[in-house]
C-alpha positions as CSV (number, residue, x, y, z in Angstrom):
1,X,-0.1,0.0,0.1
2,X,1.4,3.4,-1.2
3,X,1.7,5.8,1.6
4,X,-0.1,8.7,-0.1
5,X,-2.6,11.6,0.6
6,X,-4.9,13.6,-1.8
7,X,-5.3,17.1,-1.5
8,X,-7.8,19.5,-3.7
9,X,-10.5,22.0,-4.2
10,X,-13.7,21.8,-6.3
11,X,-11.7,22.0,-9.6
12,X,-8.5,20.4,-8.8
13,X,-7.1,16.9,-7.4
14,X,-3.3,16.4,-6.4
15,X,-1.9,12.9,-5.0
16,X,1.4,13.0,-3.1
17,X,3.3,10.1,-1.8
18,X,5.6,9.9,1.4
19,X,8.3,7.9,-1.1
20,X,10.3,11.1,-2.5
21,X,7.6,13.3,-1.3
22,X,6.7,13.2,-5.1
23,X,3.6,14.3,-6.5
24,X,2.0,11.7,-8.3
25,X,-1.2,12.8,-10.0
26,X,-2.8,16.0,-10.9
27,X,-6.0,16.3,-12.4
28,X,-9.1,18.2,-13.0
29,X,-12.3,17.8,-15.1
30,X,-10.4,17.4,-18.4
31,X,-8.7,14.6,-16.8
32,X,-5.1,13.6,-15.6
33,X,-2.5,16.1,-16.7
34,X,0.8,14.4,-15.1
35,X,2.8,11.5,-16.7
36,X,1.7,8.4,-15.1
37,X,5.3,7.1,-14.6
38,X,5.4,4.2,-17.5
39,X,8.3,2.3,-19.0
40,X,9.7,5.2,-20.9
41,X,10.5,6.8,-17.5
42,X,9.2,5.6,-14.2
43,X,8.8,8.8,-12.5
44,X,6.5,11.4,-12.1
45,X,7.9,14.7,-10.5
46,X,10.7,13.8,-8.4
47,X,12.4,16.0,-6.1
48,X,15.9,17.2,-6.8
49,X,18.0,17.5,-4.0
50,X,20.8,18.3,-2.7
51,X,22.2,18.5,-6.4
52,X,20.5,19.1,-9.5
53,X,22.1,17.0,-12.5
54,X,25.4,15.2,-12.1
55,X,28.4,15.9,-10.3
56,X,31.7,15.0,-12.6
57,X,32.4,11.3,-11.6
58,X,29.1,11.6,-9.2
59,X,31.9,12.6,-6.8
60,X,31.2,15.6,-4.1
61,X,34.4,16.9,-2.6
62,X,34.3,18.9,0.7
63,X,37.5,19.9,2.4
64,X,39.4,17.5,0.2
65,X,37.5,14.4,0.9
66,X,35.6,12.7,-1.9
67,X,31.9,11.3,-1.3
68,X,29.7,9.6,-3.9
69,X,26.6,11.5,-4.7
70,X,24.7,10.1,-7.8
71,X,22.6,12.4,-10.2
72,X,19.9,14.6,-8.7
73,X,20.9,13.5,-5.3
74,X,18.9,11.5,-2.7
75,X,15.8,13.2,-1.9
76,X,13.7,11.7,-4.8
77,X,14.5,8.0,-3.4
78,X,14.1,8.9,0.4
79,X,11.0,8.2,2.6
80,X,9.9,11.7,3.9
81,X,7.7,12.1,7.2
82,X,4.5,13.6,7.3
83,X,4.3,16.9,9.0
84,X,0.7,18.0,8.2
85,X,-2.0,16.4,6.0
86,X,-5.4,18.2,5.3
87,X,-7.8,18.4,2.5
88,X,-5.9,21.2,0.9
89,X,-2.5,21.2,2.1
90,X,0.2,18.5,2.8
91,X,3.7,19.0,4.4
92,X,6.5,16.6,4.3
93,X,9.9,16.5,5.7
94,X,13.4,15.0,5.3
95,X,16.4,15.7,7.6
96,X,19.9,14.3,7.7
97,X,20.7,10.9,8.8
98,X,23.5,8.5,9.0
99,X,22.7,7.5,5.7
100,X,22.8,11.0,4.0
101,X,25.7,12.1,5.9
102,X,27.8,9.5,4.4
103,X,27.2,10.8,1.1
104,X,26.6,14.2,1.6
105,X,28.1,15.6,4.6
106,X,26.1,18.2,5.9
107,X,23.0,19.0,8.1
108,X,19.9,20.0,6.6
109,X,15.8,20.2,6.6
110,X,13.8,19.9,3.6
111,X,10.3,20.4,3.8
112,X,8.0,20.2,0.7
113,X,4.9,22.0,1.3
114,X,2.0,21.0,-1.6
115,X,-1.2,23.3,-1.3
116,X,-4.2,23.4,-3.5
117,X,-6.2,26.8,-3.9
118,X,-8.9,26.8,-6.9
119,X,-7.6,25.7,-10.1
120,X,-3.6,26.0,-9.0
121,X,-1.2,23.7,-7.2
122,X,1.7,25.4,-5.3
123,X,4.7,23.4,-4.4
124,X,7.4,24.9,-2.1
125,X,10.7,23.6,-1.4
126,X,11.8,25.1,2.1
127,X,15.9,24.4,2.8
128,X,16.7,24.9,6.2
129,X,20.4,24.8,7.5
130,X,20.6,24.0,11.2
131,X,24.3,23.4,11.1
132,X,27.0,25.7,12.1
133,X,28.6,25.8,8.4
134,X,27.3,27.1,5.1
135,X,25.3,24.5,3.5
136,X,25.8,24.2,-0.3
137,X,23.1,22.6,-2.2
138,X,20.7,22.7,-5.2
139,X,17.1,22.2,-5.7
140,X,15.0,21.5,-8.5
141,X,11.5,20.5,-9.7
142,X,11.0,18.1,-12.3
143,X,7.4,17.4,-13.2
144,X,6.6,15.6,-16.2
145,X,3.2,16.3,-17.9
146,X,1.5,14.3,-20.4
147,X,2.3,15.0,-24.1
148,X,-0.1,15.0,-26.0
149,X,-1.6,16.9,-23.3
150,X,-4.9,16.6,-25.2
151,X,-6.2,13.4,-26.9
152,X,-5.8,13.3,-30.5
153,X,-3.2,16.2,-30.5
154,X,0.1,15.4,-32.2
155,X,3.2,16.3,-30.2
156,X,4.2,18.5,-32.6
157,X,1.3,20.6,-32.4
158,X,2.1,21.6,-29.0
159,X,4.3,24.8,-27.8
160,X,5.7,26.3,-24.8
161,X,4.8,29.9,-24.6
162,X,7.1,31.8,-22.2
163,X,6.6,35.1,-20.3
164,X,9.3,36.8,-22.0
165,X,11.8,36.2,-25.0
166,X,14.6,33.8,-24.1
167,X,17.5,35.0,-26.3
168,X,19.9,32.4,-24.9
169,X,22.0,30.6,-25.5
170,X,21.2,27.6,-23.6
171,X,23.3,25.0,-22.7
172,X,23.6,21.5,-23.9
173,X,24.0,18.4,-21.8
174,X,26.5,15.7,-22.6
175,X,26.9,12.7,-20.3
176,X,24.6,14.6,-17.8
177,X,27.0,17.2,-17.6
178,X,26.9,20.6,-18.9
179,X,28.1,20.9,-22.3
180,X,28.5,23.9,-24.6
181,X,26.6,26.7,-25.4
182,X,23.7,26.0,-27.7
183,X,20.9,28.5,-29.8
184,X,17.7,28.1,-28.2
185,X,15.0,27.6,-31.1
186,X,12.3,30.3,-30.0
187,X,10.0,32.4,-32.1
188,X,9.7,35.3,-30.0
189,X,8.2,34.0,-26.8
190,X,7.3,30.4,-28.2
191,X,8.9,27.3,-28.6
192,X,7.6,24.8,-30.9
193,X,7.9,21.5,-29.5
194,X,9.1,18.2,-31.1
195,X,10.7,15.2,-30.0
196,X,13.6,16.0,-32.0
197,X,14.4,18.9,-29.7
198,X,15.8,16.2,-27.2
199,X,17.9,14.5,-29.5
200,X,20.9,15.7,-27.2
201,X,19.2,15.4,-23.6
202,X,17.6,18.3,-22.0
203,X,17.6,21.9,-23.2
204,X,19.0,24.1,-20.1
205,X,18.0,27.9,-20.0
206,X,20.4,29.5,-17.3
207,X,19.3,32.6,-15.7
208,X,16.0,32.5,-17.3
209,X,14.4,35.6,-17.9
210,X,10.8,34.3,-17.4
211,X,8.9,33.5,-14.4
212,X,6.0,31.3,-16.2
213,X,5.6,29.0,-19.4
214,X,2.6,27.9,-20.5
215,X,2.2,24.4,-22.3
216,X,-0.5,24.5,-25.2
217,X,-1.9,21.5,-27.2
218,X,-3.4,23.2,-30.6
219,X,-5.9,21.6,-33.0
220,X,-5.4,21.5,-36.9
221,X,-6.8,25.0,-37.0
222,X,-4.4,26.5,-34.3
223,X,-7.2,26.5,-31.4
224,X,-6.1,25.7,-28.2
225,X,-7.7,22.0,-26.9
226,X,-5.8,22.4,-23.5
227,X,-3.3,24.0,-21.6
228,X,-1.4,24.6,-18.3
229,X,1.0,27.1,-16.9
230,X,3.9,26.4,-14.6
231,X,5.1,29.6,-13.1
232,X,8.1,29.8,-10.4
233,X,9.6,31.9,-7.8
234,X,13.4,31.7,-6.3
235,X,14.4,29.3,-8.9
236,X,16.9,30.8,-11.6
237,X,17.5,28.2,-14.2
238,X,15.2,26.1,-16.2
239,X,15.5,22.5,-17.8
240,X,13.0,21.4,-20.4
241,X,13.4,17.7,-21.2
242,X,11.9,14.6,-22.8
243,X,13.2,11.2,-24.3
244,X,14.1,11.8,-28.0
245,X,12.3,8.4,-28.8
246,X,8.9,10.4,-28.7
247,X,8.2,9.5,-25.2
248,X,4.9,10.9,-24.2
249,X,5.7,13.4,-21.5
250,X,7.3,16.5,-21.3
251,X,9.4,18.1,-18.3
252,X,9.2,21.9,-17.3
253,X,12.0,21.9,-14.6
254,X,12.5,25.2,-12.5
255,X,16.0,24.7,-11.0
256,X,18.5,26.5,-8.7
257,X,22.1,25.1,-9.7
258,X,22.6,22.7,-12.6
259,X,25.1,20.0,-13.3
260,X,28.5,20.2,-13.3
261,X,30.2,21.5,-16.3
262,X,32.2,19.3,-18.4
263,X,35.8,19.1,-17.2
264,X,35.0,21.0,-14.0
265,X,35.7,19.1,-10.4
266,X,36.3,20.8,-7.2
267,X,35.0,21.7,-3.7
268,X,31.3,21.6,-3.8
269,X,31.4,25.1,-2.3
270,X,33.2,26.5,-5.2
271,X,30.6,24.4,-7.8
272,X,29.4,27.2,-10.5
273,X,25.6,28.2,-9.5
274,X,25.6,26.4,-6.2
275,X,23.3,27.8,-3.5
276,X,25.4,28.6,-0.5
277,X,23.0,29.0,2.7
278,X,24.4,30.3,5.8
279,X,24.0,28.7,9.0
280,X,20.5,29.1,10.7
281,X,18.7,30.5,7.7
282,X,16.1,29.0,5.5
283,X,15.0,29.5,2.0
284,X,11.9,29.0,-0.1
285,X,11.6,28.0,-3.8
286,X,8.1,27.7,-5.3
287,X,6.7,26.5,-8.5
288,X,3.0,26.1,-9.2
289,X,0.7,24.5,-12.0
290,X,-2.6,25.9,-12.9
291,X,-5.1,23.8,-14.9
């Protein structure tokens, strides 16, 4: 039996499980919007912590000592404890343990706060540093939405409409690490979607200008059949990902921090783009989806 909790409003329902504090369902009158976690990719919306992406050789270095920390960190595979469960809100918590300290030598508290109001689900990642040294970490959202978003609509009949133009350049990904700069195939504020976009893995937009992106499915006449909007606060980077085989999901991923650049290896506190949270402080990162 999966340990899960359902929150919702009259117009929106969301299901969260304790394993990974992961959102596993999001639906309204038009049906399910979240990827169901099929064989192409078994997850739904994993929480990325304490790193986003890969470290070189899956190795974290702190004060000259090497620790093995694999892609996206351990939160997505950790059992969170329930702090609060109501009809519209769920709060889960993870903190350091002997197991985490063996691979990530820092104290931390990570709370995941899910709230539904009307047609919007908000997801807050609250990181607290209870230690007496700086906490170097990354945090990322990884929600996967159904693509096609509406039945009978081709994948190529979808687009992402951003709040602002994103002139780029973007960054490519090679072997899980950040590669060279790449042009971003935007037409103004719109990114036309097709599986071929992901031939070389994710599209990474560092220091993304926009605070929102609308995922739109259109019919043959160009009319909107279904859409959803993802917006974010506190995050500074954005990843867009699917599998190049034409897998039926699209991930829209607000991040703070990214994978290590190809060829970079060093102390975790010196990692490009890492969050350095001072002792005793907390910081919130929020993403929302509106159906």
